[in-house]
N, C-alpha and C positions, 0 to 999 in steps of 0.2 A: 504494500500500500504506500502510495506517494504521500508524503507529509510536507507541509510548508514549514521551513526552518527560518524564515525571515524574508525580507524583500529580495526577490530573485534567487532564493535558495530553497532547495528541497532535499529530502532524504527518503530512502526507501530500503527495504530488505528484499532480496531477490535470490531464488534458488535456480541455478542453471544446470542443465543436463546435456551431455554430449556423449552418447554411447555409455561406456562404463564410467566416464568422468562426471563428477558432480561437485558443485560448490555452492555455498550460501554466502552471500555478500551483503554488507551494509554499503549503501551507495549514497554519495553526496553529490549534488549538482548545484552549481552556483554560477550566476551570470557575473563574469569578471569585468567586462566592459562592453559598452555600446557606444559606437561613434557614428551618430546619425549623419554628420557632415560627409564622412567617408564611406558610409553604408557598410560598416563592419560591426561584428559582435564576437566576443570571445566567451566561451563557457568552460568552466573547470569541472571535471568529473573525476571522482575517486571512488574506488570500490575496494573494500578490504574483506578478505575471507574471514568469516567469523571463527573458523578453527585455527586461525593464525598461519595459514599456508601461503601467505603472500597477498598480492593485490595488484591494482592497476591505478595509474593516475594519467589523466589526459587533459590537454587544453585543446578545445575544438574552436577554430576560428572560421567564421563564415563572412564572405564579402559578396555584395551585390554589385556586378560590373555591367555598365551599360553596353549593349551590343546590338547594333542595328536598330530596329524599331522596338526591341524589348530589352531584356536583361539576362545575364547569366549569373548563377550563384556558384561561387567557388568555395569549397569546404576543405580545410586542412586540419589534420589531427596529429598532434605530437603526443605519442603514447609511450609510457614507461610501465613495464611489468616486472614483478618480482616474485620469488618463491615458487613452490611446487605448483601453485594454481596457474602459473603462466601457460602450461600446456592446454588447460581448459579454455583460458581466455584467448589464446591464439587460435584454437579450433573454432570457437564461436565468432571471433572477430572476422575470420576468413569467410564464414558463411553468412553472418548477419550484417556486415558492413554495408553491402549494396542496398539491402532493404531498409536499414536504418537511415542511410543517406537519402533515399527516395522519400521516406516519411518526413525527414527533416525539411527537405526542399518543399514538399507538399504543404507542410504546416506554415512555412514562410510565405508561400504563395497565397494561402488562405488569409494570413494576417495582412498582407499587402492589399489584397482585394477588399477586405473588410474596411480598411482605412480609406480606400478610394471611393467607397459608396457612402 
């Protein structure tokens, strides 16, 4: 369950399964910066294995870039992994990243459209 931990910050607990690999994580998500003039935003994400087997931290930066009659959204993720849980995280990141990126972009498009109306 996602819980609000302050302005632009949220926490959650998640259990991930990938074949025989499994891990339960406490996740924190916080908006680090929003630069409306340059159309960029940065979000910090951290996930810690509750059993103490490692975790992950990432800063995801998204930029809206004018292109032709529309815009392109560029997403960059700087990810660090640690401990035995890195194998699970790497497996899930390889399969989940495209879907998560598509969801991220779709949510940004909805937000932009709702502001335009």
